[in-house]
Legacy VTK file of the C-alpha trace (Angstrom):
# vtk DataFile Version 3.0
C-alpha trace
ASCII
DATASET POLYDATA
POINTS 370 float
-12.606 -7.100 -0.697
-13.344 -10.573 0.723
-10.844 -12.052 -1.744
-8.112 -9.661 -0.528
-8.852 -10.495 3.125
-8.701 -14.224 2.357
-5.353 -13.793 0.559
-3.931 -11.790 3.486
-5.134 -14.358 6.041
-3.635 -17.188 3.985
-0.406 -15.168 3.672
-0.324 -14.605 7.456
-0.762 -18.333 8.069
1.959 -19.441 5.622
4.394 -16.721 6.773
4.062 -17.404 10.502
3.883 -21.194 10.380
6.507 -21.985 7.725
8.729 -18.969 6.969
9.345 -16.660 9.961
12.068 -18.819 11.506
13.962 -19.419 8.260
17.017 -17.614 6.835
14.785 -16.406 4.005
12.797 -14.278 6.429
15.832 -12.793 8.173
16.619 -9.154 7.290
19.093 -7.365 9.591
18.273 -3.959 8.131
14.727 -4.190 9.531
15.596 -5.582 12.922
15.100 -3.327 15.913
18.252 -2.660 17.882
16.515 -3.301 21.187
19.760 -2.663 23.057
19.604 1.041 22.055
17.102 2.525 24.461
15.660 5.903 25.526
16.712 7.312 28.895
14.683 9.661 31.087
17.907 10.918 32.664
20.200 11.492 29.678
18.084 10.967 26.545
19.339 7.597 25.232
21.730 4.817 26.089
22.901 1.227 25.523
21.502 -1.618 27.595
23.914 -3.291 30.022
25.329 -6.785 29.410
24.510 -7.225 25.716
26.465 -9.041 23.029
24.919 -8.421 19.610
25.831 -8.059 15.960
24.817 -4.670 14.595
24.934 -3.361 11.046
26.414 0.081 10.543
25.059 1.942 7.538
23.214 -1.205 6.531
26.500 -2.767 5.377
29.275 -3.127 7.974
28.741 -5.725 10.663
30.124 -4.904 14.105
29.788 -6.653 17.437
28.325 -4.507 20.212
29.271 -5.695 23.698
28.402 -3.709 26.817
29.410 -4.104 30.443
27.232 -3.952 33.563
26.713 -0.162 33.300
25.956 -0.147 29.569
29.347 1.146 28.365
30.705 -0.456 25.196
33.451 -2.902 26.157
35.554 -5.831 24.976
33.496 -8.262 27.055
30.505 -8.438 29.356
31.889 -7.692 32.821
30.894 -6.143 36.119
32.019 -2.569 36.716
32.468 -1.686 40.358
32.024 1.866 41.558
35.729 2.072 42.277
38.752 0.217 40.926
41.339 -0.224 43.675
43.925 -1.823 41.401
43.952 0.476 38.364
43.284 4.109 37.581
40.333 4.792 35.318
40.223 6.736 32.070
36.716 7.902 31.181
35.970 8.436 27.478
33.155 10.850 26.616
31.885 11.362 23.071
29.430 10.343 20.374
29.471 7.728 17.588
33.138 8.371 16.702
34.260 7.313 20.182
31.599 4.631 20.584
33.353 3.163 17.549
30.849 3.391 14.706
31.450 0.775 12.041
34.376 -0.972 13.778
34.690 -3.724 16.367
35.830 -2.832 19.865
39.461 -3.822 19.349
39.704 -1.422 16.390
37.917 1.466 18.144
39.744 4.247 19.982
38.754 2.696 23.330
40.043 -0.698 22.198
43.399 0.691 21.056
43.778 2.653 24.292
42.854 -0.457 26.269
45.444 -2.510 24.426
48.116 0.153 25.038
47.351 1.108 28.654
45.323 -1.841 29.937
47.980 -3.046 32.358
47.857 0.266 34.252
44.441 1.743 33.447
40.851 0.628 33.151
39.229 2.188 30.078
35.545 3.093 30.484
33.842 4.260 27.310
30.616 6.192 28.012
30.241 7.328 24.377
27.083 6.554 22.394
26.042 7.688 18.916
24.228 11.064 18.729
25.388 12.198 22.159
26.104 15.912 22.646
27.324 18.184 25.504
24.080 18.323 27.514
23.919 14.508 27.420
27.626 14.247 28.302
26.990 16.369 31.385
23.811 14.571 32.437
25.301 11.097 32.012
28.573 11.757 33.813
26.783 13.583 36.626
24.505 10.578 37.039
27.405 8.137 37.453
29.332 10.458 39.761
26.201 10.901 41.883
25.915 7.098 42.026
29.405 6.969 43.522
31.472 5.844 40.519
35.095 6.999 40.592
37.133 8.134 37.585
40.733 9.364 37.476
40.965 11.080 34.086
38.536 12.238 31.418
38.885 12.603 27.646
36.024 14.567 26.089
35.835 14.248 22.295
33.647 17.049 20.944
32.307 16.252 17.489
31.221 19.141 15.275
27.839 17.437 14.801
27.314 17.770 18.568
26.516 21.432 18.027
23.795 20.514 15.553
22.477 17.713 17.785
22.032 20.158 20.673
19.332 21.911 18.634
17.124 18.869 19.230
17.756 18.407 22.961
15.167 20.207 25.091
15.850 20.806 28.779
13.962 22.604 31.534
15.395 25.015 34.115
16.457 22.079 36.285
18.492 20.587 33.407
16.002 17.746 32.989
15.824 16.412 29.441
12.227 16.676 28.239
12.283 14.841 24.897
13.911 11.535 25.797
11.303 9.252 24.184
11.929 7.909 20.709
8.199 7.876 20.025
6.285 10.894 18.834
3.415 10.888 21.305
1.749 13.864 19.634
1.029 12.067 16.390
-0.885 8.948 17.426
-2.315 8.319 13.950
1.121 8.460 12.335
2.577 6.103 14.947
-0.293 3.654 14.405
0.216 3.767 10.628
3.916 2.904 10.947
3.284 0.197 13.527
0.620 -1.412 11.357
2.918 -1.231 8.326
5.715 -2.898 10.301
3.307 -5.608 11.457
2.343 -6.414 7.848
6.019 -6.390 6.795
6.981 -8.789 9.590
4.048 -11.155 9.094
3.189 -11.362 5.378
5.099 -12.369 2.254
3.287 -9.813 0.101
4.173 -6.764 2.202
7.680 -8.054 2.901
8.271 -8.247 -0.847
6.840 -4.744 -1.392
9.048 -3.293 1.369
12.105 -5.009 -0.131
11.393 -3.559 -3.573
10.785 -0.136 -2.011
14.096 -0.269 -0.090
16.094 -1.326 -3.130
14.430 1.363 -5.244
15.191 4.015 -2.633
18.857 2.979 -2.471
19.176 3.110 -6.267
17.370 6.465 -6.445
19.608 8.012 -3.776
22.739 6.715 -5.487
21.667 8.210 -8.827
20.984 11.563 -7.118
24.438 11.516 -5.537
26.032 10.542 -8.838
24.379 13.492 -10.607
25.606 15.879 -7.882
29.102 14.368 -7.964
29.292 14.624 -11.756
28.449 18.341 -11.561
30.871 18.944 -8.692
33.798 17.194 -10.360
32.918 18.432 -13.858
32.409 14.977 -15.341
29.664 13.418 -17.378
27.263 11.110 -15.583
28.879 8.026 -17.131
32.435 9.245 -16.459
31.639 9.607 -12.754
32.911 6.516 -10.952
31.811 4.983 -7.665
34.827 6.526 -5.869
33.652 9.958 -7.053
30.162 9.339 -5.700
31.383 8.033 -2.332
33.929 10.859 -1.978
31.188 13.395 -2.669
28.958 11.715 -0.094
31.746 11.771 2.513
32.493 15.458 2.025
29.040 16.962 1.489
27.072 16.323 4.683
24.725 19.200 5.495
25.419 19.034 9.237
29.094 19.682 8.581
28.659 22.953 6.703
28.291 25.244 9.728
32.042 25.395 10.413
32.777 27.336 7.241
29.413 28.695 6.067
28.264 31.956 7.685
24.564 31.334 7.015
24.618 27.797 8.419
26.691 29.005 11.365
23.930 31.441 12.341
21.359 28.637 12.119
23.177 26.548 14.742
23.964 29.382 17.179
21.427 28.131 19.724
23.056 24.704 19.627
26.472 26.303 20.031
25.365 28.289 23.093
23.741 25.221 24.651
26.889 23.188 23.946
29.050 25.851 25.560
26.786 25.975 28.632
26.838 22.241 29.267
30.502 21.723 28.463
31.286 24.358 31.065
29.041 22.504 33.523
30.762 19.228 32.632
34.294 20.525 33.176
33.275 22.222 36.423
31.798 18.901 37.545
34.972 17.005 36.636
37.164 19.586 38.386
34.969 19.426 41.493
35.568 15.678 41.591
39.339 16.069 41.012
39.217 14.449 37.575
41.800 16.050 35.232
40.330 16.193 31.735
41.030 17.261 28.169
38.758 18.618 25.458
39.626 17.075 22.077
38.332 18.135 18.659
38.857 16.709 15.168
37.618 17.459 11.623
35.225 15.621 9.349
36.133 14.939 5.700
34.144 18.135 4.942
36.566 20.260 6.992
39.608 18.519 5.539
38.406 19.533 2.082
36.876 22.979 2.771
38.514 24.169 5.994
37.029 25.432 9.258
36.318 29.065 10.128
34.448 28.590 13.426
34.682 25.262 15.260
38.397 25.030 16.084
38.859 28.706 17.016
35.690 28.813 19.122
36.694 25.878 21.337
40.305 26.984 21.576
39.117 30.329 22.974
36.568 28.556 25.205
39.300 26.327 26.649
41.679 29.214 27.241
39.014 31.280 28.999
37.972 28.368 31.245
41.455 26.949 31.906
40.660 23.649 30.155
43.271 21.340 28.633
42.692 21.436 24.876
43.873 19.253 22.016
43.055 19.905 18.375
43.697 17.020 15.982
43.152 19.149 12.898
46.844 19.265 12.012
47.233 15.494 11.811
44.427 15.436 9.215
46.206 17.802 6.836
47.377 16.303 3.564
48.583 17.423 0.150
46.180 14.903 -1.357
42.981 15.378 0.640
40.947 13.023 -1.548
43.328 10.085 -1.081
43.709 10.851 2.630
39.938 10.875 3.188
39.351 7.647 1.250
42.214 5.983 3.141
41.240 7.020 6.686
37.437 7.062 6.761
34.798 4.387 6.266
34.021 4.268 2.557
31.089 6.591 1.866
30.900 7.666 5.523
32.322 10.367 7.825
33.550 8.060 10.614
37.126 6.849 10.959
37.997 3.412 9.665
40.621 1.242 11.386
43.498 3.237 9.882
41.948 6.606 10.777
41.263 5.456 14.334
44.914 4.432 14.718
45.904 7.916 13.547
43.748 9.496 16.257
45.036 7.088 18.881
48.720 7.771 18.147
48.186 11.536 18.295
46.324 11.377 21.613
48.992 9.120 23.155
51.685 11.531 21.980
50.000 14.647 23.372
48.325 13.579 26.616
50.084 12.557 29.794
48.553 9.404 31.261
LINES 1 371
370 0 1 2 3 4 5 6 7 8 9 10 11 12 13 14 15 16 17 18 19 20 21 22 23 24 25 26 27 28 29 30 31 32 33 34 35 36 37 38 39 40 41 42 43 44 45 46 47 48 49 50 51 52 53 54 55 56 57 58 59 60 61 62 63 64 65 66 67 68 69 70 71 72 73 74 75 76 77 78 79 80 81 82 83 84 85 86 87 88 89 90 91 92 93 94 95 96 97 98 99 100 101 102 103 104 105 106 107 108 109 110 111 112 113 114 115 116 117 118 119 120 121 122 123 124 125 126 127 128 129 130 131 132 133 134 135 136 137 138 139 140 141 142 143 144 145 146 147 148 149 150 151 152 153 154 155 156 157 158 159 160 161 162 163 164 165 166 167 168 169 170 171 172 173 174 175 176 177 178 179 180 181 182 183 184 185 186 187 188 189 190 191 192 193 194 195 196 197 198 199 200 201 202 203 204 205 206 207 208 209 210 211 212 213 214 215 216 217 218 219 220 221 222 223 224 225 226 227 228 229 230 231 232 233 234 235 236 237 238 239 240 241 242 243 244 245 246 247 248 249 250 251 252 253 254 255 256 257 258 259 260 261 262 263 264 265 266 267 268 269 270 271 272 273 274 275 276 277 278 279 280 281 282 283 284 285 286 287 288 289 290 291 292 293 294 295 296 297 298 299 300 301 302 303 304 305 306 307 308 309 310 311 312 313 314 315 316 317 318 319 320 321 322 323 324 325 326 327 328 329 330 331 332 333 334 335 336 337 338 339 340 341 342 343 344 345 346 347 348 349 350 351 352 353 354 355 356 357 358 359 360 361 362 363 364 365 366 367 368 369
């Protein structure tokens, strides 16, 4: 036992004195994204005035820049409560509209900014894992603070319905579970914190974590390859990387509810909560004379398997509540769904790549009057 303690102390000394500030020690996949923070008001947010490189999916590097109110932007800049020179377009959504996996200029907000920037100021309030109750809470907060907007585009992702299952609110619409930490399991939190300390301060544990991560990646890839080989009726060795990534892009559990009756029933509470807070959001926007549009789009899963619930539900919702509605499902139709998905989405992911984002942008410009 004494020998182990001596080894660990020696390791701590060598690691902290000679290695921690070297490129060898640097591992972006383990770094905390300190600019992504919890919010007591609307669950989570981005810090204002940051300019950081962030890895998406552990692979793609993107630059995250936010303005003075924490909205993703092309540069750090001050946002006044009112713009007297230009009208403002407010973007509301989750990771798709934040621009997951792409730099700002290639995101929807960036393309819209490039196209309309001479006449409009684009303000992108979207953040990954947002959902209707958060949309409502966040926009209400900024309107209450006196910020003025002239038009709103609300992009409702089908995962928003699933995400609402995990947002708890009281009768006053206060979000109860905003903290990222699980305060109820102190022992578990201590265990993880101690493990992270050893990983960040010792060569031995850093090596063990690296081996564990690489093993986990390989194990998950093999699992996906086995599933893909069965799905596409190929042997394990005939199944190529494109097959595995295509299977991964089209078989996300959270996307099944739009065509699977059993899964649909499981997310009904999230659907009702989404409906409630979207109605509150549009009422709020109307009250403040902000014309707005509800926009929906499919995942690769829906392109391949169709959609029995999502599109029809929100079309009816919009008609009943006199809301402008735009479905982008038609633009995602293709005779070769596999090629279309691989061409327009981040490889192995459900988010749009640069080409897919341009497709969305062109359709919105064509259908919405700015």
